[in-house]
PDB file with SEQRES, HELIX, SHEET and CRYST1 records, atoms N, CA, C and O in Angstrom:
SEQRES   1 A   70  MET GLY GLY THR THR THR CYS SER CYS ILE THR PRO ASP          
SEQRES   2 A   70  ASP LEU PRO ILE ILE VAL PRO PRO ASN GLU SER ARG GLY          
SEQRES   3 A   70  ILE LEU VAL ARG MET ARG PHE GLN GLY ARG PRO GLY ARG          
SEQRES   4 A   70  PHE GLN HIS SER PHE VAL LEU TYR THR ASP ASN GLU ASN          
SEQRES   5 A   70  GLN GLN THR VAL THR ALA ARG PHE ALA GLY ARG VAL PHE          
SEQRES   6 A   70  GLU GLN SER SER GLN                                          
SHEET    1 AA1 3 GLY A   2  THR A   5  0                                        
SHEET    2 AA1 3 GLY A  38  ASN A  50 -1                                        
SHEET    3 AA1 3 GLN A  53  VAL A  64 -1                                        
SHEET    1 AA2 2 CYS A   9  ILE A  10  0                                        
SHEET    2 AA2 2 ARG A  30  MET A  31 -1                                        
CRYST1    1.000    1.000    1.000  90.00  90.00  90.00 P 1           1          
ATOM      1  N   MET A   1       9.042  25.048 -32.478  1.00  0.00           N  
ATOM      2  CA  MET A   1       9.154  26.044 -33.527  1.00  0.00           C  
ATOM      3  C   MET A   1       8.791  25.446 -34.882  1.00  0.00           C  
ATOM      4  O   MET A   1       8.198  26.136 -35.710  1.00  0.00           O  
ATOM      5  N   GLY A   2       9.125  24.203 -35.128  1.00  0.00           N  
ATOM      6  CA  GLY A   2       8.869  23.561 -36.408  1.00  0.00           C  
ATOM      7  C   GLY A   2       9.537  22.211 -36.423  1.00  0.00           C  
ATOM      8  O   GLY A   2       9.967  21.722 -35.379  1.00  0.00           O  
ATOM      9  N   GLY A   3       9.635  21.585 -37.611  1.00  0.00           N  
ATOM     10  CA  GLY A   3      10.263  20.280 -37.659  1.00  0.00           C  
ATOM     11  C   GLY A   3      10.417  19.739 -39.057  1.00  0.00           C  
ATOM     12  O   GLY A   3       9.999  20.361 -40.034  1.00  0.00           O  
ATOM     13  N   THR A   4      11.030  18.561 -39.141  1.00  0.00           N  
ATOM     14  CA  THR A   4      11.198  17.835 -40.391  1.00  0.00           C  
ATOM     15  C   THR A   4      10.799  16.385 -40.136  1.00  0.00           C  
ATOM     16  O   THR A   4      10.630  15.977 -38.988  1.00  0.00           O  
ATOM     17  N   THR A   5      10.650  15.608 -41.207  1.00  0.00           N  
ATOM     18  CA  THR A   5      10.222  14.232 -41.050  1.00  0.00           C  
ATOM     19  C   THR A   5      10.726  13.364 -42.193  1.00  0.00           C  
ATOM     20  O   THR A   5      11.074  13.872 -43.259  1.00  0.00           O  
ATOM     21  N   THR A   6      10.765  12.047 -41.968  1.00  0.00           N  
ATOM     22  CA  THR A   6      11.129  11.097 -43.019  1.00  0.00           C  
ATOM     23  C   THR A   6       9.898  10.368 -43.531  1.00  0.00           C  
ATOM     24  O   THR A   6      10.021   9.356 -44.220  1.00  0.00           O  
ATOM     25  N   CYS A   7       8.702  10.875 -43.200  1.00  0.00           N  
ATOM     26  CA  CYS A   7       7.470  10.186 -43.574  1.00  0.00           C  
ATOM     27  C   CYS A   7       6.392  11.207 -43.902  1.00  0.00           C  
ATOM     28  O   CYS A   7       6.664  12.402 -44.023  1.00  0.00           O  
ATOM     29  N   SER A   8       5.163  10.720 -44.044  1.00  0.00           N  
ATOM     30  CA  SER A   8       4.023  11.592 -44.296  1.00  0.00           C  
ATOM     31  C   SER A   8       3.366  11.998 -42.985  1.00  0.00           C  
ATOM     32  O   SER A   8       2.152  11.865 -42.830  1.00  0.00           O  
ATOM     33  N   CYS A   9       4.151  12.487 -42.054  1.00  0.00           N  
ATOM     34  CA  CYS A   9       3.646  12.907 -40.749  1.00  0.00           C  
ATOM     35  C   CYS A   9       3.289  14.387 -40.812  1.00  0.00           C  
ATOM     36  O   CYS A   9       3.995  15.177 -41.439  1.00  0.00           O  
ATOM     37  N   ILE A  10       2.194  14.757 -40.160  1.00  0.00           N  
ATOM     38  CA  ILE A  10       1.833  16.173 -40.117  1.00  0.00           C  
ATOM     39  C   ILE A  10       1.366  16.544 -38.720  1.00  0.00           C  
ATOM     40  O   ILE A  10       0.757  15.734 -38.022  1.00  0.00           O  
ATOM     41  N   THR A  11       1.654  17.763 -38.324  1.00  0.00           N  
ATOM     42  CA  THR A  11       1.174  18.330 -37.071  1.00  0.00           C  
ATOM     43  C   THR A  11       0.785  19.780 -37.328  1.00  0.00           C  
ATOM     44  O   THR A  11       1.287  20.670 -36.643  1.00  0.00           O  
ATOM     45  N   PRO A  12      -0.086  20.046 -38.284  1.00  0.00           N  
ATOM     46  CA  PRO A  12      -0.301  21.416 -38.720  1.00  0.00           C  
ATOM     47  C   PRO A  12      -0.854  22.354 -37.666  1.00  0.00           C  
ATOM     48  O   PRO A  12      -0.506  23.535 -37.660  1.00  0.00           O  
ATOM     49  N   ASP A  13      -1.704  21.869 -36.774  1.00  0.00           N  
ATOM     50  CA  ASP A  13      -2.358  22.768 -35.830  1.00  0.00           C  
ATOM     51  C   ASP A  13      -1.622  22.905 -34.502  1.00  0.00           C  
ATOM     52  O   ASP A  13      -1.931  23.801 -33.717  1.00  0.00           O  
ATOM     53  N   ASP A  14      -0.659  22.034 -34.242  1.00  0.00           N  
ATOM     54  CA  ASP A  14      -0.027  22.004 -32.927  1.00  0.00           C  
ATOM     55  C   ASP A  14       1.250  22.837 -32.803  1.00  0.00           C  
ATOM     56  O   ASP A  14       1.688  23.106 -31.685  1.00  0.00           O  
ATOM     57  N   LEU A  15       1.852  23.248 -33.902  1.00  0.00           N  
ATOM     58  CA  LEU A  15       3.129  23.956 -33.825  1.00  0.00           C  
ATOM     59  C   LEU A  15       2.975  25.384 -34.311  1.00  0.00           C  
ATOM     60  O   LEU A  15       2.201  25.615 -35.240  1.00  0.00           O  
ATOM     61  N   PRO A  16       3.655  26.333 -33.747  1.00  0.00           N  
ATOM     62  CA  PRO A  16       4.577  26.195 -32.604  1.00  0.00           C  
ATOM     63  C   PRO A  16       3.805  26.015 -31.302  1.00  0.00           C  
ATOM     64  O   PRO A  16       2.620  26.335 -31.214  1.00  0.00           O  
ATOM     65  N   ILE A  17       4.505  25.492 -30.291  1.00  0.00           N  
ATOM     66  CA  ILE A  17       3.923  25.251 -28.973  1.00  0.00           C  
ATOM     67  C   ILE A  17       4.905  25.751 -27.920  1.00  0.00           C  
ATOM     68  O   ILE A  17       6.118  25.636 -28.094  1.00  0.00           O  
ATOM     69  N   ILE A  18       4.390  26.296 -26.843  1.00  0.00           N  
ATOM     70  CA  ILE A  18       5.233  26.792 -25.753  1.00  0.00           C  
ATOM     71  C   ILE A  18       5.156  25.793 -24.605  1.00  0.00           C  
ATOM     72  O   ILE A  18       4.070  25.437 -24.148  1.00  0.00           O  
ATOM     73  N   VAL A  19       6.337  25.339 -24.139  1.00  0.00           N  
ATOM     74  CA  VAL A  19       6.418  24.407 -23.028  1.00  0.00           C  
ATOM     75  C   VAL A  19       7.210  25.088 -21.915  1.00  0.00           C  
ATOM     76  O   VAL A  19       8.425  25.243 -22.033  1.00  0.00           O  
ATOM     77  N   PRO A  20       6.537  25.499 -20.831  1.00  0.00           N  
ATOM     78  CA  PRO A  20       7.245  26.129 -19.716  1.00  0.00           C  
ATOM     79  C   PRO A  20       8.235  25.159 -19.068  1.00  0.00           C  
ATOM     80  O   PRO A  20       8.080  23.945 -19.195  1.00  0.00           O  
ATOM     81  N   PRO A  21       9.253  25.686 -18.371  1.00  0.00           N  
ATOM     82  CA  PRO A  21      10.227  24.825 -17.692  1.00  0.00           C  
ATOM     83  C   PRO A  21       9.538  23.833 -16.752  1.00  0.00           C  
ATOM     84  O   PRO A  21       8.556  24.169 -16.091  1.00  0.00           O  
ATOM     85  N   ASN A  22      10.064  22.617 -16.704  1.00  0.00           N  
ATOM     86  CA  ASN A  22       9.577  21.540 -15.833  1.00  0.00           C  
ATOM     87  C   ASN A  22       8.149  21.102 -16.141  1.00  0.00           C  
ATOM     88  O   ASN A  22       7.497  20.508 -15.283  1.00  0.00           O  
ATOM     89  N   GLU A  23       7.658  21.373 -17.320  1.00  0.00           N  
ATOM     90  CA  GLU A  23       6.332  20.930 -17.733  1.00  0.00           C  
ATOM     91  C   GLU A  23       6.441  20.151 -19.036  1.00  0.00           C  
ATOM     92  O   GLU A  23       7.505  20.099 -19.652  1.00  0.00           O  
ATOM     93  N   SER A  24       5.353  19.556 -19.442  1.00  0.00           N  
ATOM     94  CA  SER A  24       5.331  18.831 -20.705  1.00  0.00           C  
ATOM     95  C   SER A  24       4.050  19.176 -21.456  1.00  0.00           C  
ATOM     96  O   SER A  24       3.063  19.609 -20.862  1.00  0.00           O  
ATOM     97  N   ARG A  25       4.081  18.980 -22.753  1.00  0.00           N  
ATOM     98  CA  ARG A  25       2.920  19.214 -23.614  1.00  0.00           C  
ATOM     99  C   ARG A  25       2.889  18.102 -24.653  1.00  0.00           C  
ATOM    100  O   ARG A  25       3.934  17.598 -25.066  1.00  0.00           O  
ATOM    101  N   GLY A  26       1.717  17.733 -25.063  1.00  0.00           N  
ATOM    102  CA  GLY A  26       1.566  16.735 -26.110  1.00  0.00           C  
ATOM    103  C   GLY A  26       1.277  17.411 -27.442  1.00  0.00           C  
ATOM    104  O   GLY A  26       0.727  18.511 -27.491  1.00  0.00           O  
ATOM    105  N   ILE A  27       1.654  16.741 -28.511  1.00  0.00           N  
ATOM    106  CA  ILE A  27       1.301  17.206 -29.841  1.00  0.00           C  
ATOM    107  C   ILE A  27       0.686  16.036 -30.592  1.00  0.00           C  
ATOM    108  O   ILE A  27       1.069  14.885 -30.383  1.00  0.00           O  
ATOM    109  N   LEU A  28      -0.252  16.326 -31.452  1.00  0.00           N  
ATOM    110  CA  LEU A  28      -0.886  15.312 -32.271  1.00  0.00           C  
ATOM    111  C   LEU A  28      -0.082  15.135 -33.548  1.00  0.00           C  
ATOM    112  O   LEU A  28       0.162  16.100 -34.273  1.00  0.00           O  
ATOM    113  N   VAL A  29       0.329  13.907 -33.824  1.00  0.00           N  
ATOM    114  CA  VAL A  29       1.065  13.603 -35.044  1.00  0.00           C  
ATOM    115  C   VAL A  29       0.220  12.630 -35.848  1.00  0.00           C  
ATOM    116  O   VAL A  29      -0.104  11.540 -35.376  1.00  0.00           O  
ATOM    117  N   ARG A  30      -0.133  13.023 -37.055  1.00  0.00           N  
ATOM    118  CA  ARG A  30      -0.915  12.152 -37.931  1.00  0.00           C  
ATOM    119  C   ARG A  30       0.017  11.564 -38.982  1.00  0.00           C  
ATOM    120  O   ARG A  30       0.881  12.252 -39.526  1.00  0.00           O  
ATOM    121  N   MET A  31      -0.177  10.268 -39.256  1.00  0.00           N  
ATOM    122  CA  MET A  31       0.670   9.590 -40.233  1.00  0.00           C  
ATOM    123  C   MET A  31      -0.190   8.921 -41.285  1.00  0.00           C  
ATOM    124  O   MET A  31      -1.254   8.381 -40.982  1.00  0.00           O  
ATOM    125  N   ARG A  32       0.269   8.958 -42.498  1.00  0.00           N  
ATOM    126  CA  ARG A  32      -0.378   8.236 -43.594  1.00  0.00           C  
ATOM    127  C   ARG A  32       0.641   7.261 -44.145  1.00  0.00           C  
ATOM    128  O   ARG A  32       1.715   7.658 -44.597  1.00  0.00           O  
ATOM    129  N   PHE A  33       0.299   5.989 -44.105  1.00  0.00           N  
ATOM    130  CA  PHE A  33       1.202   4.958 -44.590  1.00  0.00           C  
ATOM    131  C   PHE A  33       0.841   4.636 -46.029  1.00  0.00           C  
ATOM    132  O   PHE A  33      -0.318   4.368 -46.345  1.00  0.00           O  
ATOM    133  N   GLN A  34       1.837   4.666 -46.894  1.00  0.00           N  
ATOM    134  CA  GLN A  34       1.636   4.352 -48.297  1.00  0.00           C  
ATOM    135  C   GLN A  34       2.737   3.406 -48.732  1.00  0.00           C  
ATOM    136  O   GLN A  34       3.827   3.400 -48.161  1.00  0.00           O  
ATOM    137  N   GLY A  35       2.449   2.617 -49.735  1.00  0.00           N  
ATOM    138  CA  GLY A  35       3.459   1.699 -50.230  1.00  0.00           C  
ATOM    139  C   GLY A  35       3.089   0.264 -49.955  1.00  0.00           C  
ATOM    140  O   GLY A  35       1.943  -0.051 -49.634  1.00  0.00           O  
ATOM    141  N   ARG A  36       4.065  -0.593 -50.083  1.00  0.00           N  
ATOM    142  CA  ARG A  36       3.851  -2.028 -49.934  1.00  0.00           C  
ATOM    143  C   ARG A  36       3.783  -2.434 -48.464  1.00  0.00           C  
ATOM    144  O   ARG A  36       4.335  -1.759 -47.595  1.00  0.00           O  
ATOM    145  N   PRO A  37       3.098  -3.545 -48.201  1.00  0.00           N  
ATOM    146  CA  PRO A  37       3.105  -4.086 -46.843  1.00  0.00           C  
ATOM    147  C   PRO A  37       4.529  -4.448 -46.416  1.00  0.00           C  
ATOM    148  O   PRO A  37       5.375  -4.770 -47.250  1.00  0.00           O  
ATOM    149  N   GLY A  38       4.774  -4.393 -45.134  1.00  0.00           N  
ATOM    150  CA  GLY A  38       6.078  -4.734 -44.590  1.00  0.00           C  
ATOM    151  C   GLY A  38       6.452  -3.818 -43.438  1.00  0.00           C  
ATOM    152  O   GLY A  38       5.664  -2.978 -43.003  1.00  0.00           O  
ATOM    153  N   ARG A  39       7.655  -3.999 -42.963  1.00  0.00           N  
ATOM    154  CA  ARG A  39       8.146  -3.195 -41.833  1.00  0.00           C  
ATOM    155  C   ARG A  39       8.501  -1.782 -42.284  1.00  0.00           C  
ATOM    156  O   ARG A  39       8.869  -1.552 -43.436  1.00  0.00           O  
ATOM    157  N   PHE A  40       8.383  -0.853 -41.356  1.00  0.00           N  
ATOM    158  CA  PHE A  40       8.793   0.525 -41.627  1.00  0.00           C  
ATOM    159  C   PHE A  40       9.391   1.120 -40.362  1.00  0.00           C  
ATOM    160  O   PHE A  40       9.113   0.669 -39.251  1.00  0.00           O  
ATOM    161  N   GLN A  41      10.205   2.125 -40.550  1.00  0.00           N  
ATOM    162  CA  GLN A  41      10.759   2.912 -39.447  1.00  0.00           C  
ATOM    163  C   GLN A  41      10.911   4.330 -39.942  1.00  0.00           C  
ATOM    164  O   GLN A  41      11.500   4.567 -40.997  1.00  0.00           O  
ATOM    165  N   HIS A  42      10.383   5.273 -39.189  1.00  0.00           N  
ATOM    166  CA  HIS A  42      10.458   6.680 -39.561  1.00  0.00           C  
ATOM    167  C   HIS A  42      10.828   7.503 -38.337  1.00  0.00           C  
ATOM    168  O   HIS A  42      10.817   7.012 -37.208  1.00  0.00           O  
ATOM    169  N   SER A  43      11.149   8.740 -38.582  1.00  0.00           N  
ATOM    170  CA  SER A  43      11.459   9.645 -37.478  1.00  0.00           C  
ATOM    171  C   SER A  43      11.035  11.049 -37.850  1.00  0.00           C  
ATOM    172  O   SER A  43      10.846  11.378 -39.022  1.00  0.00           O  
ATOM    173  N   PHE A  44      10.889  11.869 -36.819  1.00  0.00           N  
ATOM    174  CA  PHE A  44      10.691  13.284 -37.062  1.00  0.00           C  
ATOM    175  C   PHE A  44      11.503  14.078 -36.053  1.00  0.00           C  
ATOM    176  O   PHE A  44      11.755  13.619 -34.939  1.00  0.00           O  
ATOM    177  N   VAL A  45      11.904  15.260 -36.453  1.00  0.00           N  
ATOM    178  CA  VAL A  45      12.734  16.142 -35.635  1.00  0.00           C  
ATOM    179  C   VAL A  45      11.957  17.414 -35.380  1.00  0.00           C  
ATOM    180  O   VAL A  45      11.457  18.042 -36.313  1.00  0.00           O  
ATOM    181  N   LEU A  46      11.854  17.796 -34.120  1.00  0.00           N  
ATOM    182  CA  LEU A  46      11.245  19.067 -33.754  1.00  0.00           C  
ATOM    183  C   LEU A  46      12.358  20.035 -33.368  1.00  0.00           C  
ATOM    184  O   LEU A  46      13.264  19.677 -32.616  1.00  0.00           O  
ATOM    185  N   TYR A  47      12.291  21.248 -33.877  1.00  0.00           N  
ATOM    186  CA  TYR A  47      13.272  22.277 -33.556  1.00  0.00           C  
ATOM    187  C   TYR A  47      12.763  23.128 -32.403  1.00  0.00           C  
ATOM    188  O   TYR A  47      11.578  23.458 -32.335  1.00  0.00           O  
ATOM    189  N   THR A  48      13.672  23.481 -31.495  1.00  0.00           N  
ATOM    190  CA  THR A  48      13.300  24.295 -30.338  1.00  0.00           C  
ATOM    191  C   THR A  48      14.120  25.573 -30.319  1.00  0.00           C  
ATOM    192  O   THR A  48      15.078  25.722 -31.078  1.00  0.00           O  
ATOM    193  N   ASP A  49      13.735  26.495 -29.443  1.00  0.00           N  
ATOM    194  CA  ASP A  49      14.534  27.703 -29.256  1.00  0.00           C  
ATOM    195  C   ASP A  49      15.365  27.613 -27.973  1.00  0.00           C  
ATOM    196  O   ASP A  49      15.869  28.630 -27.496  1.00  0.00           O  
ATOM    197  N   ASN A  50      15.514  26.406 -27.408  1.00  0.00           N  
ATOM    198  CA  ASN A  50      16.306  26.166 -26.218  1.00  0.00           C  
ATOM    199  C   ASN A  50      17.765  25.965 -26.633  1.00  0.00           C  
ATOM    200  O   ASN A  50      18.068  25.060 -27.409  1.00  0.00           O  
ATOM    201  N   GLU A  51      18.661  26.798 -26.124  1.00  0.00           N  
ATOM    202  CA  GLU A  51      20.081  26.691 -26.495  1.00  0.00           C  
ATOM    203  C   GLU A  51      20.690  25.355 -26.079  1.00  0.00           C  
ATOM    204  O   GLU A  51      21.617  24.877 -26.733  1.00  0.00           O  
ATOM    205  N   ASN A  52      20.185  24.738 -25.001  1.00  0.00           N  
ATOM    206  CA  ASN A  52      20.735  23.480 -24.498  1.00  0.00           C  
ATOM    207  C   ASN A  52      20.175  22.252 -25.212  1.00  0.00           C  
ATOM    208  O   ASN A  52      20.781  21.182 -25.153  1.00  0.00           O  
ATOM    209  N   GLN A  53      19.053  22.380 -25.873  1.00  0.00           N  
ATOM    210  CA  GLN A  53      18.459  21.265 -26.607  1.00  0.00           C  
ATOM    211  C   GLN A  53      17.734  21.838 -27.824  1.00  0.00           C  
ATOM    212  O   GLN A  53      16.540  22.133 -27.770  1.00  0.00           O  
ATOM    213  N   GLN A  54      18.466  21.987 -28.906  1.00  0.00           N  
ATOM    214  CA  GLN A  54      17.925  22.651 -30.088  1.00  0.00           C  
ATOM    215  C   GLN A  54      17.010  21.757 -30.918  1.00  0.00           C  
ATOM    216  O   GLN A  54      16.233  22.261 -31.728  1.00  0.00           O  
ATOM    217  N   THR A  55      17.089  20.439 -30.729  1.00  0.00           N  
ATOM    218  CA  THR A  55      16.209  19.523 -31.441  1.00  0.00           C  
ATOM    219  C   THR A  55      15.724  18.411 -30.519  1.00  0.00           C  
ATOM    220  O   THR A  55      16.382  18.068 -29.536  1.00  0.00           O  
ATOM    221  N   VAL A  56      14.567  17.857 -30.851  1.00  0.00           N  
ATOM    222  CA  VAL A  56      14.022  16.674 -30.185  1.00  0.00           C  
ATOM    223  C   VAL A  56      13.665  15.701 -31.301  1.00  0.00           C  
ATOM    224  O   VAL A  56      12.903  16.047 -32.203  1.00  0.00           O  
ATOM    225  N   THR A  57      14.207  14.490 -31.248  1.00  0.00           N  
ATOM    226  CA  THR A  57      13.960  13.491 -32.284  1.00  0.00           C  
ATOM    227  C   THR A  57      13.064  12.388 -31.743  1.00  0.00           C  
ATOM    228  O   THR A  57      13.281  11.887 -30.640  1.00  0.00           O  
ATOM    229  N   ALA A  58      12.068  12.017 -32.513  1.00  0.00           N  
ATOM    230  CA  ALA A  58      11.187  10.897 -32.162  1.00  0.00           C  
ATOM    231  C   ALA A  58      11.252   9.880 -33.295  1.00  0.00           C  
ATOM    232  O   ALA A  58      11.278  10.247 -34.470  1.00  0.00           O  
ATOM    233  N   ARG A  59      11.277   8.610 -32.934  1.00  0.00           N  
ATOM    234  CA  ARG A  59      11.307   7.531 -33.912  1.00  0.00           C  
ATOM    235  C   ARG A  59      10.138   6.593 -33.640  1.00  0.00           C  
ATOM    236  O   ARG A  59       9.744   6.392 -32.491  1.00  0.00           O  
ATOM    237  N   PHE A  60       9.593   6.026 -34.700  1.00  0.00           N  
ATOM    238  CA  PHE A  60       8.537   5.035 -34.543  1.00  0.00           C  
ATOM    239  C   PHE A  60       8.681   3.992 -35.630  1.00  0.00           C  
ATOM    240  O   PHE A  60       9.182   4.273 -36.718  1.00  0.00           O  
ATOM    241  N   ALA A  61       8.238   2.789 -35.324  1.00  0.00           N  
ATOM    242  CA  ALA A  61       8.366   1.673 -36.257  1.00  0.00           C  
ATOM    243  C   ALA A  61       7.119   0.807 -36.153  1.00  0.00           C  
ATOM    244  O   ALA A  61       6.383   0.859 -35.167  1.00  0.00           O  
ATOM    245  N   GLY A  62       6.902   0.017 -37.182  1.00  0.00           N  
ATOM    246  CA  GLY A  62       5.761  -0.885 -37.184  1.00  0.00           C  
ATOM    247  C   GLY A  62       5.768  -1.746 -38.421  1.00  0.00           C  
ATOM    248  O   GLY A  62       6.774  -1.842 -39.124  1.00  0.00           O  
ATOM    249  N   ARG A  63       4.631  -2.376 -38.683  1.00  0.00           N  
ATOM    250  CA  ARG A  63       4.508  -3.231 -39.846  1.00  0.00           C  
ATOM    251  C   ARG A  63       3.132  -3.028 -40.450  1.00  0.00           C  
ATOM    252  O   ARG A  63       2.122  -3.051 -39.747  1.00  0.00           O  
ATOM    253  N   VAL A  64       3.102  -2.829 -41.764  1.00  0.00           N  
ATOM    254  CA  VAL A  64       1.855  -2.745 -42.513  1.00  0.00           C  
ATOM    255  C   VAL A  64       1.562  -4.158 -43.014  1.00  0.00           C  
ATOM    256  O   VAL A  64       2.406  -4.776 -43.664  1.00  0.00           O  
ATOM    257  N   PHE A  65       0.366  -4.670 -42.713  1.00  0.00           N  
ATOM    258  CA  PHE A  65       0.018  -6.035 -43.083  1.00  0.00           C  
ATOM    259  C   PHE A  65      -0.635  -6.146 -44.442  1.00  0.00           C  
ATOM    260  O   PHE A  65      -0.431  -7.134 -45.149  1.00  0.00           O  
ATOM    261  N   GLU A  66      -1.421  -5.146 -44.821  1.00  0.00           N  
ATOM    262  CA  GLU A  66      -2.031  -5.180 -46.147  1.00  0.00           C  
ATOM    263  C   GLU A  66      -2.254  -3.773 -46.642  1.00  0.00           C  
ATOM    264  O   GLU A  66      -2.388  -2.842 -45.848  1.00  0.00           O  
ATOM    265  N   GLN A  67      -2.295  -3.617 -47.932  1.00  0.00           N  
ATOM    266  CA  GLN A  67      -2.471  -2.320 -48.556  1.00  0.00           C  
ATOM    267  C   GLN A  67      -3.941  -1.951 -48.546  1.00  0.00           C  
ATOM    268  O   GLN A  67      -4.794  -2.784 -48.852  1.00  0.00           O  
ATOM    269  N   SER A  68      -4.246  -0.710 -48.197  1.00  0.00           N  
ATOM    270  CA  SER A  68      -5.613  -0.219 -48.175  1.00  0.00           C  
ATOM    271  C   SER A  68      -6.136  -0.030 -49.576  1.00  0.00           C  
ATOM    272  O   SER A  68      -5.369   0.270 -50.491  1.00  0.00           O  
ATOM    273  N   SER A  69      -7.428  -0.202 -49.760  1.00  0.00           N  
ATOM    274  CA  SER A  69      -8.029  -0.013 -51.083  1.00  0.00           C  
ATOM    275  C   SER A  69      -8.396   1.427 -51.340  1.00  0.00           C  
ATOM    276  O   SER A  69      -8.914   1.736 -52.413  1.00  0.00           O  
ATOM    277  N   GLN A  70      -8.145   2.335 -50.388  1.00  0.00           N  
ATOM    278  CA  GLN A  70      -8.492   3.755 -50.563  1.00  0.00           C  
ATOM    279  C   GLN A  70      -7.433   4.498 -51.282  1.00  0.00           C  
ATOM    280  O   GLN A  70      -7.568   5.701 -51.510  1.00  0.00           O  
TER     281      GLN A  70                                                      
END                                                                             
């Protein structure tokens, strides 16, 4: 149905998405890293219309080695 994030993540074309029971679907998540080099950890929450699981949380982490000149 939608979602929130702690980063510059976007999924503009993929949501909302319908996932039938016992199936799975992928979504494209694009991230833009800004700031100083170093470790990072972010997460995003997807909201569902399922009464038994109203949210799905994904977390990702990594390290930026150098700042882009763009």
